[in-house]
C-alpha positions as CSV (number, residue, x, y, z in Angstrom):
1,X,-4.7,5.5,10.9
2,X,-4.3,1.8,9.5
3,X,-5.5,-1.3,11.4
4,X,-4.4,-4.8,11.6
5,X,-5.7,-7.6,13.6
6,X,-4.7,-11.1,14.5
7,X,-6.4,-13.9,16.7
8,X,-5.1,-17.4,17.1
9,X,-7.1,-20.6,17.9
10,X,-6.2,-24.0,18.9
11,X,-5.1,-24.8,15.3
12,X,-5.6,-21.7,13.3
13,X,-5.0,-18.0,13.0
14,X,-7.2,-15.3,11.7
15,X,-5.8,-12.1,10.2
16,X,-7.5,-9.0,9.3
17,X,-6.4,-5.7,7.8
18,X,-8.3,-2.6,6.6
19,X,-8.6,-1.6,2.9
20,X,-7.8,2.1,3.2
21,X,-4.9,3.6,1.5
22,X,-4.4,7.1,2.5
23,X,-1.9,10.1,2.4
24,X,-2.0,12.8,5.0
25,X,-5.8,13.5,5.2
26,X,-6.6,12.2,1.6
27,X,-7.9,8.6,1.2
28,X,-6.4,7.4,-1.9
29,X,-8.3,4.1,-2.4
30,X,-10.6,1.7,-0.5
31,X,-9.4,-1.6,-1.9
32,X,-5.7,-1.6,-0.7
33,X,-4.2,-5.1,-0.1
34,X,-1.9,-5.2,3.0
35,X,-1.6,-9.0,3.4
36,X,1.4,-10.9,1.6
37,X,1.5,-14.6,1.6
38,X,4.9,-15.8,2.7
39,X,3.9,-19.5,1.9
40,X,1.3,-22.2,1.9
41,X,0.4,-21.5,5.4
42,X,2.0,-18.1,6.4
43,X,0.8,-14.4,6.1
44,X,2.4,-11.1,6.6
45,X,-0.1,-8.2,7.3
46,X,1.8,-4.9,7.1
47,X,1.0,-1.1,7.6
48,X,2.8,2.1,7.5
49,X,4.3,4.1,4.6
50,X,2.8,2.8,1.2
51,X,6.3,2.4,-0.3
52,X,8.0,0.7,2.6
53,X,5.2,-1.6,2.9
54,X,5.6,-3.0,-0.6
55,X,9.3,-3.0,-0.5
56,X,9.8,-4.6,2.9
57,X,6.9,-7.3,2.4
58,X,8.1,-8.2,-1.1
59,X,11.7,-8.5,0.1
60,X,10.9,-10.8,2.8
61,X,8.5,-12.9,0.5
62,X,11.2,-13.2,-2.2
63,X,14.0,-14.1,0.1
64,X,11.9,-16.7,2.0
65,X,11.0,-18.3,-1.5
66,X,14.9,-18.0,-2.5
67,X,15.8,-19.7,0.8
68,X,13.3,-22.7,0.0
69,X,14.9,-23.0,-3.6
70,X,18.4,-23.1,-2.3
71,X,18.0,-25.3,0.8
72,X,14.9,-27.4,-0.3
73,X,12.7,-26.7,2.6
74,X,10.5,-23.9,3.8
75,X,11.2,-21.8,7.0
76,X,8.8,-22.1,9.9
77,X,6.7,-19.1,11.0
78,X,9.3,-18.6,13.9
79,X,12.2,-18.6,11.6
80,X,10.6,-16.3,9.2
81,X,9.6,-14.0,12.0
82,X,13.2,-14.0,13.2
83,X,14.4,-13.2,9.7
84,X,12.0,-10.4,9.3
85,X,13.0,-8.9,12.5
86,X,16.7,-9.2,11.5
87,X,15.8,-7.4,8.1
88,X,14.2,-4.7,10.1
89,X,16.8,-4.2,12.8
90,X,19.7,-3.9,10.1
91,X,17.6,-1.3,8.0
92,X,16.9,0.8,11.4
93,X,20.6,1.1,11.7
94,X,21.0,2.2,8.1
95,X,20.0,5.4,6.2
96,X,16.9,3.6,5.1
97,X,14.8,2.3,7.9
98,X,11.5,0.7,7.0
99,X,8.5,2.6,8.5
100,X,6.2,-0.3,8.7
101,X,4.4,-2.4,11.6
102,X,3.5,-5.9,10.9
103,X,1.7,-9.1,12.1
104,X,3.2,-12.4,10.9
105,X,0.9,-15.4,11.2
106,X,1.4,-18.9,10.3
107,X,0.6,-22.5,11.2
108,X,3.2,-25.4,11.6
109,X,3.0,-28.6,9.8
110,X,1.7,-30.2,13.1
111,X,-1.2,-27.5,13.3
112,X,0.4,-25.3,16.0
113,X,-0.6,-21.6,15.1
114,X,1.9,-18.7,15.6
115,X,1.1,-15.0,15.6
116,X,4.1,-12.4,15.9
117,X,3.8,-8.8,16.6
118,X,6.5,-6.5,15.3
119,X,6.8,-2.7,15.0
120,X,9.0,-0.3,13.1
121,X,11.7,-0.4,15.7
122,X,12.1,-4.2,15.2
123,X,10.6,-5.2,18.5
124,X,9.0,-8.5,18.3
125,X,7.0,-10.7,20.5
126,X,4.8,-13.8,20.1
127,X,1.1,-13.2,21.1
128,X,-2.2,-15.0,21.2
129,X,-3.9,-11.9,19.8
130,X,-2.6,-8.7,18.6
131,X,-3.4,-5.4,16.7
132,X,-1.4,-2.5,15.2
133,X,-2.8,1.1,14.7
134,X,-5.0,3.5,16.5
135,X,-7.9,1.2,16.2
136,X,-5.9,-1.0,18.6
137,X,-7.1,1.1,21.5
138,X,-10.7,-0.2,21.0
139,X,-9.5,-3.7,19.8
140,X,-7.4,-4.8,22.6
141,X,-9.7,-4.1,25.3
142,X,-12.4,-6.1,23.3
143,X,-10.0,-8.9,22.8
144,X,-8.9,-9.1,26.4
145,X,-12.5,-9.3,27.4
146,X,-13.8,-11.9,25.1
147,X,-10.8,-14.1,23.8
148,X,-10.5,-17.7,24.7
149,X,-7.9,-20.0,23.6
150,X,-10.4,-22.6,22.9
151,X,-12.5,-20.7,20.4
152,X,-13.6,-22.3,17.2
153,X,-13.0,-20.6,13.7
154,X,-16.6,-19.3,13.8
155,X,-16.4,-17.9,17.1
156,X,-13.0,-16.2,16.2
157,X,-14.5,-14.7,13.2
158,X,-17.5,-13.5,15.4
159,X,-15.1,-11.9,17.8
160,X,-13.2,-10.2,14.7
161,X,-16.5,-8.7,13.6
162,X,-17.1,-7.5,17.2
163,X,-13.7,-5.7,17.2
164,X,-14.5,-4.2,13.6
165,X,-17.9,-3.0,14.7
166,X,-16.2,-1.2,17.8
167,X,-13.5,0.4,15.3
168,X,-16.2,1.6,12.8
169,X,-18.4,3.0,15.5
170,X,-15.9,4.8,17.8
171,X,-13.0,5.6,15.7
172,X,-12.9,9.0,14.0
173,X,-11.5,7.6,10.8
174,X,-13.9,5.5,8.6
175,X,-12.3,2.3,7.9
176,X,-15.1,0.8,5.7
177,X,-14.0,-2.7,5.2
178,X,-11.4,-5.3,6.3
179,X,-9.9,-8.0,4.3
180,X,-9.9,-11.3,6.3
181,X,-8.0,-14.5,5.8
182,X,-7.9,-17.6,8.1
183,X,-4.8,-20.0,8.1
184,X,-4.9,-23.5,9.3
185,X,-3.1,-26.8,8.5
186,X,-4.7,-27.1,5.2
187,X,-3.5,-23.5,4.1
188,X,-4.9,-20.1,3.6
189,X,-8.5,-19.4,3.1
190,X,-9.7,-16.0,2.0
191,X,-13.0,-15.1,3.9
192,X,-13.7,-11.9,1.9
193,X,-14.3,-8.4,3.3
194,X,-16.0,-7.5,6.5
195,X,-18.4,-5.8,5.9
196,X,-18.7,-6.4,2.1
197,X,-16.5,-4.0,0.0
198,X,-18.3,-0.6,-0.6
199,X,-20.2,-0.6,2.5
200,X,-19.8,1.8,5.4
201,X,-20.8,2.0,9.1
202,X,-24.7,2.2,9.3
203,X,-24.6,5.7,10.9
204,X,-22.9,7.3,7.8
205,X,-25.3,8.9,5.5
206,X,-25.5,7.8,2.0
207,X,-24.8,11.4,0.8
208,X,-21.4,11.3,2.3
209,X,-20.2,8.3,0.4
210,X,-18.0,8.7,-2.7
211,X,-20.3,7.6,-5.8
212,X,-17.8,5.0,-6.7
213,X,-18.0,3.2,-3.4
214,X,-22.0,3.3,-3.8
215,X,-21.6,1.7,-7.2
216,X,-19.6,-1.0,-5.8
217,X,-21.7,-1.8,-2.8
């Protein structure tokens, strides 16, 4: 039921992930963070089993830092993506596979953006835009129609908002907010939640919202 979105521009990548943490049909919390910073200009957004998400993402995160400490330089997004795929593939052939899907986004030192799509079977591909989860059925058609390679950051964020509106108005599960970050040659910038934390789709009656969410709105 989770949703990840990635959009590349000429020199940046926008990444969004929903804030819902759920088990079966129960919403556990609405402020879950599913994005892990792998470096100054690289992010991994993950979805799937809560335990596997944390274990896998932190394993990748710490090993990339260890590589930098040992060898004296950081891995590029391409190298980090291939290392992440190797870990996923090795786990898949063991007794403890990681049940996670992910988007790995980053920007090279020269400003070239990269976005890698990977699923729990360790299948990986580089894309201009990508999405994971049931929400991708609505998102990918929207991106396919409106995406342009020469978009500015503001245009990419507006397109992202359009995708989120589609998910919130058409998907049966209420994903009330998405955490959004943008990566460029200057680093990672957090754009906050879209819509703001604690808000829901306009068609949802206030009486149906948990009191704690109303208080945070």
